[in-house]
N, C-alpha and C positions, 0 to 999 in steps of 0.2 A: 293656529293656522300657519301655513308655510310662509317663510320669509320671501318677499318679492324683491328681485334684484333689478328689474327693468319693467317699464310700462310701454305698451303699444297703444297709441291713442289716435283715434280719428279726429279730424278737425271740424268740418262743417256739421253743425248740429250737436256737437259734443263739446267743443271749446268755444264755439260761436253761438249766436242766437239765430232765429229763423231768417234774419236778413244777412247772415254771414258776418256779423260784427262781433269781434272778440269780446267775451264777457269778462269784466274786471275780476269777478270772483274766480274765474278759471285761471287767470294770470297769477293771482295771489296764491292759489293752490299750487300751481307749478313751482312757484318760488319756495314752497315748503319742502319740496322733494330733494332727497339726497341720492336718488337713483336716476339713471339715464331714462329719458323719454324718447321713444321712437315714434315719430309721427307716421301715421298710416292713413292714406287718403286716396281718393280718386282724382285728385287734382294733379296738375302738371309738376314736373321736377322743379322748374324755376319758381313756381308759386310756393311749393313746399320748402325749398331751400330758403326763400325769403322769410317764410313764417318761422322756420327754425332759427334764423338769425334774430328775428324780433323777439321770439320767446326765450332765447338762450338755450335751446335744446341742441343736441349733437347734430352734425351733418350726416348722421346715420338715419335713413328714413325710407319709407315705402311710398311710392307715388304711382299714379295711374292704375290703382287697384292691383298692385303687384307686378305690373308690366315693367316698371322702372324702379331700380333700387339705388340708393346712395350709400356707399360704405364709408366715404370720407369726403372731404372737400374736393378731392382730386380723383375719386374713383366712382364712376357710375356704371351700372349694369343694366342693359336693355334685354329683357327676357321674353318679350312677346313680339309677334309679327303684325305690324300695322297693315300690311298688304291684305291679310285675311279679313281685317275689319273693313277696309276700303271696298273689297269685293262684296261683303255682306251689305254694306251701306248702299252700294250701287243697285244691288238686286232688290233690297227692301224698299228703296226710294221709288221704285216703279209702282209700288202698291200702297205705300204709306207716305204722308207728308212730313218727311224727316227734315229737320232744320238743325244744322250744326251751330254750336256756340263759336264765337270768334276766337276762342283759345286754341282752335285746331292747329294753328301754325306753331304752337309750342308743344304739341303732343307728339310723342314718339311711338306709342303702341296702341292707343285706343281712340275712339271717336265719341265725343260728348255731344248729346243732342238736347234740344229743348223738350220739355215735358208736355207736348201738345198733340200727342198721338196715342193710339191704343197700344200700350206696351205689351199687354197680355196677348193680343192678337199678333203683334209683330214677333213676339217670342215664339208663339206657336208656328208662325209661318217660317221662321228661321229653322226651326226643328224639322219641319216638313221638307224644306229645301236641303237639309243635311249640312247646313253651314257650320263650320267649326268655331262658332262664337257663342258668347253668352251676352244676354241683354239684361242689364241690371238698372234698377231705379233707386238712386240714393236719396230721393226726395228733393235734391237740388239740381240734378241732371240725370239723364238716361245715358248709360254708356254701352256702346258696342265694344266688347273686348274679346281678346283671344281667350278661349275657355281653358287653356292649359295653365293659366296663371290667375292668381287672386291674392287677396291679402294674407291668406294662409300660407301659400307657397312663398310669398315675400317674407313673412315672419320667420318661416323655417330657415331661409337663407340668412336673414339678419341674425338670428339666434346663433347659428353656426359661426358666423363672422365674429360676433361678440363673445363667443365661447361661454354663453349662458344657456342653461337648459331651458327648454320651452316651459317646463313646469314651474320655472321661477319668473315667468313673465305674467303680468296682468294685462288683459286687453280691455279697453274701454271704448264704447262706441254707441251708435244710435240707429243704424240701418241694417238691412239684410246683407249688405255688402261687407259688413264686419263679421258675419257668421263664420267664414273660413278661418279667421284668426282666433275667434272664440273657441273653435273646436280644438285648437292646439294649445292655447294658453292654459297655465295652471289655475288662473283665477280670472273670472269674467264679470264685468259690471257694466250696466247700461244706464243712461240718463233717462229722465222721466218721459221725454218725448220719443223714446225709441219705438221701433216697430214691435208688434206683438211677438213675432217669432224670436227676435233678439232677446226680449225680456224673458221669454220661456227658456232661453239657453244661458241665462245669467245667474251668477251666484249672489249678486246684489243688484237691486233695481232702485235707483234714486227716486225719492219723492219729488225732488225739484227737477226742472227741465233745463236743457241746453247747458251752458257753461256753469250755471248754478248747481246743476246736477253733478257735473264733474267735480266741483269743489266739495259737494256733499260726499261723493265717493272717496275722495282723497282723505277727508276728515275721518270717515268711517274706517278706512284701511289703517290710518295712523292710530286710531283708538283701539284697533284690534291687534296692534303691534305687528302688522304685516309689512310696514314700511319703516 
């Protein structure tokens, strides 16, 4: 198998458990790695930066599902238009009981909603209205995001910045929001609690769930001399 030079890793449900608590096994697995880990999440820039500090990963990461990139401690790129999402939120709120999470004041490019409405119906209505957004359910929140960006566009930019070919990235995640980066990475692995679609697009599916599944994936990749 090809040698992997970097990992793109989701946070919630991949490094954490269902309550968003970091799994000790995931931390231990991260400490085994000798390649850079690029966190890739729907969370805010400030949250992701804090997690990167605590985990000891680089200040190179993907936040807000590709809407915000960090290239270093001092260089942040905003790639999406929040105004598009605000307009969609206003129009859809007239028909659906949308409730924002209180993290909205920290968000630059998307809107995170509580998972208490019919996401399928809202997605259909957004398409009928011709709104230039995508509505994605990460199982922790529902995001209204600029459809021009995703974790895949973010990974492509990060790979170029790091001067590492996409084929030398491994992507690890748990939800459909990880699919865009799975389509670009050279190797794809999903934890046991992942969505059916993500598992179908994985080279390896862990038997264990959440952070324990991440640890299993790292051990497998090391055993296969990919890392």
